[in-house]
C-alpha positions as CSV (number, residue, x, y, z in Angstrom):
1,X,-61.4,114.2,34.3
2,X,-59.7,110.9,34.0
3,X,-60.5,108.2,36.6
4,X,-57.4,106.6,38.2
5,X,-57.6,102.8,38.8
6,X,-54.5,101.1,40.2
7,X,-54.3,97.4,39.8
8,X,-52.3,97.1,43.0
9,X,-53.9,98.4,46.1
10,X,-50.7,99.6,47.6
11,X,-49.9,102.1,44.9
12,X,-50.2,105.7,46.0
13,X,-52.2,108.3,44.2
14,X,-50.0,110.1,41.7
15,X,-49.4,113.8,41.9
16,X,-49.4,114.2,38.2
17,X,-51.4,114.7,36.1
18,X,-53.6,117.2,38.0
19,X,-56.9,116.1,36.2
20,X,-56.9,112.6,37.7
21,X,-59.8,111.7,40.0
22,X,-59.7,109.0,42.7
23,X,-62.5,106.4,43.4
24,X,-63.4,104.8,46.7
25,X,-63.6,101.2,45.3
26,X,-61.1,100.6,42.5
27,X,-62.1,96.9,42.2
28,X,-65.7,97.8,41.4
29,X,-64.6,100.3,38.8
30,X,-62.3,97.8,37.2
31,X,-65.3,95.6,36.8
32,X,-67.1,98.5,35.1
33,X,-64.2,98.9,32.7
34,X,-64.3,95.2,31.9
35,X,-68.1,95.4,31.4
36,X,-67.6,98.4,29.0
37,X,-65.1,96.3,27.0
38,X,-67.4,93.3,26.7
39,X,-70.4,95.5,25.9
40,X,-68.6,97.3,23.0
41,X,-69.1,96.0,19.4
42,X,-66.3,97.6,17.5
43,X,-63.1,98.0,19.6
44,X,-60.1,99.8,18.3
45,X,-56.8,98.8,20.1
46,X,-53.5,100.8,20.0
47,X,-50.8,98.8,21.7
48,X,-47.1,99.1,22.3
49,X,-44.1,97.1,23.5
50,X,-45.6,96.7,27.0
51,X,-47.9,93.8,25.8
52,X,-44.9,91.7,24.7
53,X,-42.7,92.0,27.8
54,X,-44.3,89.0,29.3
55,X,-43.2,87.0,26.2
56,X,-39.5,87.9,26.9
57,X,-39.2,90.7,24.4
58,X,-37.8,93.9,26.1
59,X,-39.6,97.2,25.8
60,X,-37.7,100.3,24.6
61,X,-37.8,103.2,27.1
62,X,-37.8,101.6,30.6
63,X,-34.6,101.4,32.7
64,X,-34.2,97.8,31.6
65,X,-35.4,98.4,28.1
66,X,-33.7,98.0,24.8
67,X,-32.4,101.5,24.5
68,X,-30.5,101.4,27.8
69,X,-29.3,97.9,27.3
70,X,-27.8,98.7,23.9
71,X,-26.0,101.8,25.4
72,X,-24.6,99.7,28.3
73,X,-23.4,96.9,25.9
74,X,-21.6,99.4,23.7
75,X,-19.8,101.8,26.1
76,X,-17.1,102.7,23.5
77,X,-19.7,104.0,21.1
78,X,-20.9,107.6,21.2
79,X,-24.5,106.6,21.7
80,X,-26.6,109.0,23.8
81,X,-29.3,106.3,23.8
82,X,-30.1,103.1,22.0
83,X,-32.6,105.1,20.0
84,X,-29.6,106.2,17.9
85,X,-29.6,102.8,16.3
86,X,-33.3,103.2,15.3
87,X,-32.7,106.4,13.4
88,X,-32.5,106.6,9.6
89,X,-28.9,108.0,9.9
90,X,-27.8,104.5,11.0
91,X,-27.0,103.6,7.4
92,X,-24.6,106.6,7.0
93,X,-21.6,104.5,8.3
94,X,-20.6,100.9,8.1
95,X,-20.0,100.6,11.8
96,X,-23.5,101.7,12.9
97,X,-25.0,99.6,10.2
98,X,-23.2,96.5,11.5
99,X,-24.5,97.3,15.1
100,X,-28.0,97.8,13.7
101,X,-27.9,94.4,11.8
102,X,-26.7,92.5,14.9
103,X,-29.5,94.1,17.0
104,X,-32.1,93.2,14.4
105,X,-30.8,89.6,14.3
106,X,-31.1,89.3,18.1
107,X,-34.6,90.8,18.1
108,X,-35.6,88.4,15.4
109,X,-34.4,85.4,17.4
110,X,-36.4,86.6,20.4
111,X,-39.5,87.2,18.4
112,X,-39.3,83.7,16.7
113,X,-39.0,81.9,20.0
114,X,-41.6,84.0,21.8
115,X,-45.2,82.9,22.3
116,X,-48.3,85.1,22.4
117,X,-49.1,86.6,25.8
118,X,-52.3,86.8,27.7
119,X,-53.3,90.0,26.0
120,X,-52.6,88.6,22.5
121,X,-55.0,85.7,23.4
122,X,-57.6,88.2,24.6
123,X,-57.4,90.0,21.3
124,X,-58.0,86.8,19.4
125,X,-60.9,86.0,21.7
126,X,-62.5,89.4,21.0
127,X,-61.9,88.9,17.3
128,X,-63.6,85.5,17.4
129,X,-66.7,87.1,18.9
130,X,-66.8,89.9,16.3
131,X,-66.0,92.7,18.8
132,X,-62.6,93.6,17.5
133,X,-62.5,96.3,14.8
134,X,-58.8,96.9,14.4
135,X,-55.5,96.5,16.2
136,X,-52.8,99.2,15.6
137,X,-49.6,97.8,16.9
138,X,-46.3,99.6,17.4
139,X,-44.5,96.3,17.9
140,X,-42.4,94.6,15.2
141,X,-42.4,91.1,16.7
142,X,-45.6,90.0,14.9
143,X,-46.9,88.1,17.9
144,X,-50.4,89.1,16.8
145,X,-50.0,86.9,13.8
146,X,-49.0,83.9,16.0
147,X,-52.1,84.6,18.1
148,X,-54.3,84.1,15.0
149,X,-55.0,87.6,13.8
150,X,-54.7,88.6,10.2
151,X,-51.6,90.8,9.9
152,X,-50.3,93.3,7.4
153,X,-51.0,96.6,5.6
154,X,-53.4,96.4,2.6
155,X,-52.3,97.9,-0.7
156,X,-53.3,101.5,-1.4
157,X,-54.6,102.6,-4.8
158,X,-54.3,106.4,-5.0
159,X,-56.5,107.3,-7.9
160,X,-55.9,111.0,-7.2
161,X,-52.3,110.7,-8.2
162,X,-53.1,109.9,-11.8
163,X,-52.2,112.6,-14.3
164,X,-55.1,114.9,-15.2
165,X,-53.3,116.6,-18.2
166,X,-55.4,117.2,-21.3
167,X,-54.5,115.3,-24.5
168,X,-54.5,116.8,-28.0
169,X,-57.8,117.0,-29.9
170,X,-56.8,114.2,-32.3
171,X,-56.1,111.9,-29.4
172,X,-59.3,112.8,-27.7
173,X,-61.2,111.9,-30.9
174,X,-59.4,108.6,-31.2
175,X,-60.1,107.7,-27.6
176,X,-63.7,108.6,-28.0
177,X,-64.0,106.3,-31.1
178,X,-62.3,103.5,-29.2
179,X,-64.6,103.9,-26.2
180,X,-67.7,104.0,-28.5
181,X,-66.6,100.8,-30.3
182,X,-65.8,99.0,-27.1
183,X,-69.2,100.0,-25.7
184,X,-71.0,98.7,-28.8
185,X,-69.0,95.5,-28.5
186,X,-70.0,95.1,-24.9
187,X,-73.7,95.6,-25.8
188,X,-73.5,93.1,-28.6
189,X,-71.8,90.4,-26.5
190,X,-73.0,90.5,-22.9
191,X,-71.3,87.3,-22.1
192,X,-67.9,88.9,-22.4
193,X,-68.6,91.2,-19.4
194,X,-66.7,90.3,-16.2
195,X,-67.7,90.9,-12.6
196,X,-65.4,93.3,-10.7
197,X,-62.8,91.8,-8.5
198,X,-64.0,91.8,-4.9
199,X,-61.9,94.0,-2.6
200,X,-59.4,92.3,-0.4
201,X,-60.2,92.0,3.3
202,X,-58.4,94.4,5.5
203,X,-56.1,92.7,8.0
204,X,-57.3,92.8,11.6
205,X,-53.8,93.9,12.9
206,X,-52.0,96.9,11.2
207,X,-48.3,97.2,12.0
208,X,-47.5,100.9,12.4
209,X,-43.7,100.5,12.5
210,X,-43.2,97.6,10.2
211,X,-42.3,94.0,11.0
212,X,-39.2,91.8,11.6
213,X,-40.6,89.1,9.2
214,X,-39.4,90.7,6.0
215,X,-36.6,92.6,4.4
216,X,-36.7,94.8,1.3
217,X,-34.1,96.1,-1.1
218,X,-33.3,99.7,-1.1
219,X,-32.8,99.7,-4.9
220,X,-35.5,97.5,-6.4
221,X,-37.9,97.5,-3.4
222,X,-38.4,93.7,-3.7
223,X,-39.4,92.0,-0.4
224,X,-37.8,88.8,1.0
225,X,-38.2,86.8,4.3
226,X,-35.8,87.9,7.0
227,X,-35.4,84.4,8.3
228,X,-33.4,83.5,5.2
229,X,-30.7,86.1,6.0
230,X,-30.3,85.8,9.8
231,X,-26.7,84.6,9.6
232,X,-25.6,87.5,7.5
233,X,-27.3,89.9,9.9
234,X,-25.7,88.3,12.9
235,X,-22.3,88.9,11.4
236,X,-23.2,92.6,10.9
237,X,-23.2,92.5,7.1
238,X,-26.3,93.6,5.2
239,X,-27.1,90.9,2.7
240,X,-27.2,91.5,-1.1
241,X,-30.5,91.6,-2.9
242,X,-31.1,88.3,-4.7
243,X,-33.3,90.0,-7.4
244,X,-30.6,92.6,-8.1
245,X,-27.9,89.9,-8.2
246,X,-29.8,87.8,-10.8
247,X,-30.6,90.9,-12.9
248,X,-27.0,92.0,-12.8
249,X,-25.9,88.5,-14.0
250,X,-28.4,88.7,-16.9
251,X,-27.2,92.1,-17.9
252,X,-23.6,90.9,-18.0
253,X,-24.6,88.0,-20.3
254,X,-26.2,90.2,-22.8
255,X,-23.4,92.7,-22.7
256,X,-25.2,95.6,-20.9
257,X,-23.6,98.0,-18.4
258,X,-23.7,97.4,-14.7
259,X,-26.3,99.0,-12.5
260,X,-25.2,97.8,-9.1
261,X,-26.6,95.4,-6.5
262,X,-28.8,96.8,-3.8
263,X,-28.6,95.9,-0.1
264,X,-31.4,94.4,1.9
265,X,-32.6,96.1,5.1
266,X,-35.2,95.1,7.7
267,X,-38.7,96.3,6.9
268,X,-39.0,98.3,10.1
269,X,-39.8,102.0,10.2
270,X,-37.0,104.1,11.7
271,X,-37.0,107.6,13.1
272,X,-36.8,110.4,10.6
273,X,-37.9,108.4,7.6
274,X,-41.1,108.0,5.8
275,X,-43.3,104.9,6.2
276,X,-43.3,102.7,3.1
277,X,-47.0,101.8,3.6
278,X,-48.0,105.1,5.2
279,X,-50.8,105.7,2.7
280,X,-52.3,102.3,3.3
281,X,-52.2,102.8,7.1
282,X,-53.8,106.2,6.8
283,X,-56.6,104.8,4.6
284,X,-57.4,102.0,7.1
285,X,-57.5,104.5,10.0
286,X,-59.8,106.8,8.0
287,X,-62.3,104.0,7.3
288,X,-62.2,102.9,11.0
289,X,-62.9,106.4,12.1
290,X,-65.8,107.3,9.8
291,X,-67.0,103.8,9.0
292,X,-67.4,102.0,5.7
293,X,-69.9,103.9,3.5
294,X,-72.6,101.8,1.8
295,X,-71.9,98.7,3.8
296,X,-73.7,99.5,7.0
297,X,-70.6,99.4,9.1
298,X,-70.0,102.1,11.6
299,X,-66.6,103.2,13.0
300,X,-65.1,102.3,16.4
301,X,-67.2,102.6,19.5
302,X,-64.4,102.0,22.1
303,X,-60.7,102.8,22.2
304,X,-58.2,100.7,24.2
305,X,-54.6,101.9,24.5
306,X,-52.3,99.4,26.1
307,X,-48.6,99.2,26.8
308,X,-47.3,102.3,25.1
309,X,-45.9,105.6,26.3
310,X,-47.3,107.5,23.3
311,X,-44.1,109.3,22.3
312,X,-44.3,108.8,18.5
313,X,-46.2,111.7,16.8
314,X,-48.1,109.5,14.4
315,X,-49.4,107.2,17.1
316,X,-50.4,110.2,19.2
317,X,-52.4,111.6,16.4
318,X,-54.2,108.2,15.8
319,X,-55.1,108.0,19.5
320,X,-56.5,111.6,19.6
321,X,-58.6,111.1,16.5
322,X,-60.1,107.8,17.7
323,X,-60.8,109.3,21.1
324,X,-62.8,112.1,19.5
325,X,-64.6,109.7,17.2
326,X,-65.8,107.2,19.9
327,X,-66.9,110.1,22.1
328,X,-68.8,111.8,19.3
329,X,-70.5,108.5,18.4
330,X,-71.5,107.9,22.0
331,X,-72.9,111.4,22.4
332,X,-76.7,111.8,21.9
333,X,-77.7,113.4,18.6
334,X,-78.3,117.1,18.8
335,X,-81.7,118.5,18.1
336,X,-82.0,120.1,14.6
337,X,-84.8,122.6,15.6
338,X,-83.1,125.2,17.7
339,X,-85.8,127.9,17.4
340,X,-88.7,126.2,19.2
341,X,-87.9,124.5,22.5
342,X,-90.5,122.4,24.3
343,X,-91.3,123.4,27.9
344,X,-89.2,121.9,30.6
345,X,-91.1,119.0,32.2
346,X,-91.9,119.0,35.8
347,X,-89.6,116.5,37.7
348,X,-91.3,113.5,39.1
349,X,-91.7,113.4,42.9
350,X,-90.4,109.8,43.0
351,X,-87.2,110.8,41.3
352,X,-84.5,113.3,42.2
353,X,-84.1,116.1,39.7
354,X,-80.3,115.6,39.6
355,X,-80.5,111.9,38.9
356,X,-79.5,112.3,35.2
357,X,-76.7,114.8,36.1
358,X,-75.2,112.4,38.6
359,X,-75.2,109.4,36.2
360,X,-71.7,108.4,35.3
361,X,-70.5,109.0,31.8
362,X,-70.0,105.9,29.6
363,X,-66.4,104.6,29.4
364,X,-65.2,105.0,25.8
365,X,-61.4,105.5,26.1
366,X,-59.2,103.4,28.3
367,X,-55.5,103.7,28.9
368,X,-53.6,100.8,30.4
369,X,-50.0,101.4,31.3
370,X,-47.7,101.8,34.3
371,X,-46.9,105.5,33.6
372,X,-49.1,108.2,32.2
373,X,-47.8,109.7,28.9
374,X,-45.9,113.0,29.1
375,X,-46.4,115.9,28.7
376,X,-49.6,115.3,30.6
377,X,-51.3,118.5,29.5
378,X,-51.6,117.0,25.9
379,X,-53.9,114.2,27.2
380,X,-56.3,116.2,29.3
381,X,-59.8,115.0,28.4
382,X,-58.6,112.2,26.1
383,X,-58.9,109.2,28.3
384,X,-61.9,108.3,30.5
385,X,-59.9,105.8,32.7
386,X,-56.3,105.2,33.4
387,X,-55.7,101.7,34.6
388,X,-52.2,101.7,36.1
389,X,-50.4,98.4,35.7
390,X,-47.8,96.5,33.7
391,X,-50.2,94.0,32.0
392,X,-54.0,93.7,31.4
393,X,-55.8,92.4,34.5
394,X,-56.7,88.8,34.4
395,X,-60.3,89.5,35.4
396,X,-62.6,86.5,36.0
397,X,-65.1,87.9,33.4
398,X,-62.3,88.4,30.8
399,X,-61.0,84.8,31.4
400,X,-64.4,83.5,30.3
401,X,-63.6,84.8,26.8
402,X,-60.5,82.7,26.4
403,X,-60.8,79.2,24.9
404,X,-60.8,76.4,27.3
405,X,-60.2,72.7,27.0
406,X,-63.3,70.6,26.8
407,X,-64.3,68.7,29.9
408,X,-65.0,65.6,27.8
409,X,-61.5,65.6,26.6
410,X,-59.9,66.0,30.0
411,X,-61.8,63.2,31.8
412,X,-63.7,60.9,29.3
413,X,-64.5,58.5,32.1
414,X,-67.0,60.9,33.8
415,X,-70.6,59.9,33.8
416,X,-73.4,62.2,32.6
417,X,-74.3,63.4,36.1
418,X,-70.7,64.2,36.8
419,X,-70.4,66.3,33.7
420,X,-73.8,67.9,34.1
421,X,-74.5,68.2,37.9
422,X,-78.1,68.9,39.1
423,X,-79.4,72.5,39.3
424,X,-77.9,74.4,42.2
425,X,-79.8,77.7,41.7
426,X,-81.5,79.6,44.5
427,X,-85.0,79.0,43.1
428,X,-85.7,75.9,45.1
429,X,-89.4,75.9,44.2
430,X,-88.6,74.5,40.8
431,X,-88.0,70.7,40.6
432,X,-84.5,69.6,40.0
433,X,-83.3,67.0,37.5
434,X,-82.5,63.6,39.2
435,X,-82.5,61.3,36.2
436,X,-82.0,61.7,32.4
437,X,-85.7,60.8,31.7
438,X,-87.2,63.3,34.3
439,X,-89.5,65.8,32.7
440,X,-88.3,64.9,29.2
441,X,-84.8,66.0,30.1
442,X,-83.1,64.2,27.2
443,X,-85.2,65.9,24.5
444,X,-84.8,69.4,26.1
445,X,-81.1,68.8,26.6
446,X,-80.6,68.1,22.9
447,X,-82.7,71.1,21.7
448,X,-81.1,73.6,24.2
449,X,-77.6,72.4,23.4
450,X,-78.1,73.0,19.7
451,X,-79.6,76.4,20.3
452,X,-77.0,77.5,22.8
453,X,-74.0,76.4,20.7
454,X,-71.5,79.2,20.5
455,X,-73.4,81.6,22.6
456,X,-71.4,81.0,25.8
457,X,-74.7,80.7,27.9
458,X,-75.0,78.0,30.5
459,X,-78.4,77.1,32.1
460,X,-79.3,75.2,35.2
461,X,-79.9,71.5,34.8
462,X,-83.6,71.8,35.6
463,X,-85.1,70.3,32.4
464,X,-88.7,71.4,33.1
465,X,-88.0,75.1,33.6
466,X,-84.8,75.4,31.6
467,X,-86.2,76.5,28.2
468,X,-89.5,76.7,26.5
469,X,-89.1,76.1,22.8
470,X,-91.6,77.0,20.0
471,X,-90.9,76.3,16.4
472,X,-87.3,75.6,17.2
473,X,-86.7,79.1,18.4
474,X,-85.9,80.5,21.9
475,X,-89.3,81.6,23.3
476,X,-89.0,82.1,27.0
477,X,-86.5,81.4,29.7
478,X,-86.9,81.1,33.5
479,X,-85.5,83.7,35.9
480,X,-83.1,81.3,37.5
481,X,-80.9,80.6,34.5
482,X,-77.2,81.4,35.0
483,X,-74.6,82.7,32.6
484,X,-71.0,81.8,32.9
């Protein structure tokens, strides 16, 4: 069953899908969802165009989305939908290629002028606190990079693709002699040995459908920034490859025959074509699913799907695999000994026998979007919660994660007691600070501020009962401390 949580109280309960379950207090369950997100340690996020609508970038499949707007702007064209301009067959004719280039130029201008949204800032805040494992984005606007996340697809070294053919016996002997001599040389001169190159860090955000930042040549596959060719794209003309142009000029100087100059195209993945970095994306997803071996890093423990209708087959597979992985990781380990079973313990009279059965299951898969993906039968048992809404809720607990401007910078003329008011907690039996020197307040204030730096914890201003410190480590704290 999937719990239905509407962000707006006036929304009716949907008739489809049939496996939805309603709750009596949606606000309380939204708080539980937020708590599950904050409690997770390795969050995997799959997001779509819905997270960038607030920045002024249209989505694709809504009534006001990009597909329908392109169809309305080109009534003379035989376009069943704007999706036809995102198909690999767009390069079959010059006319559709010109329309595609103009559309890419417009999207590039929108992406360049757009700013990260509330959800992008939330992703950056989760990354700063070490809770974000990976972001798999279907967007091509690269707003995640503007928000401060590392962006891109790492290189993929496929060792299995190397040739395994056997060489002749003479060559094998020569290779053996060379290996033996090199081994003896290494043993004789240990200083010549080099440490292996450390592996490059995997970017935090993986673009599943490419990006508008770069263009690549269809002939030599060299990559160039798209911003340098915006004028040519706006006029509907694919630019020539600078690398092929310089190579062609060199071949003419030395008297060699022509090979032709390739055309640049945006580095976005279209329908019915293979992903250039598909192997790299698959390798990152595999490591995030099973964890990094030998490094003590486990895979994702929570899946968050936001702003996507889940129509692309590759994205659907990623979501299903991550949903299985996070639920299997949250499930208790099965007993290895199935032959001998211990006797069933007698239930305690103070506790109901069905208390464990009635306990709610942990929230591990969250889907946030206005509409549920179709066909609905494919997603039965995949999501624990469906939060219906256009954007992530600006919950008070989530807002605490976002960076705030320092109070000292906003009002530098405030006194110490204005910046740090006296304790207002309910435990009135403890003395409250009335002066900086009361109960060694100054010394305790310095020690506690150093130890609480970066933890996000705020204590009451009572200096005597705020913290007890032993050997510069947190030893005990009173019951009336408060967290933000």
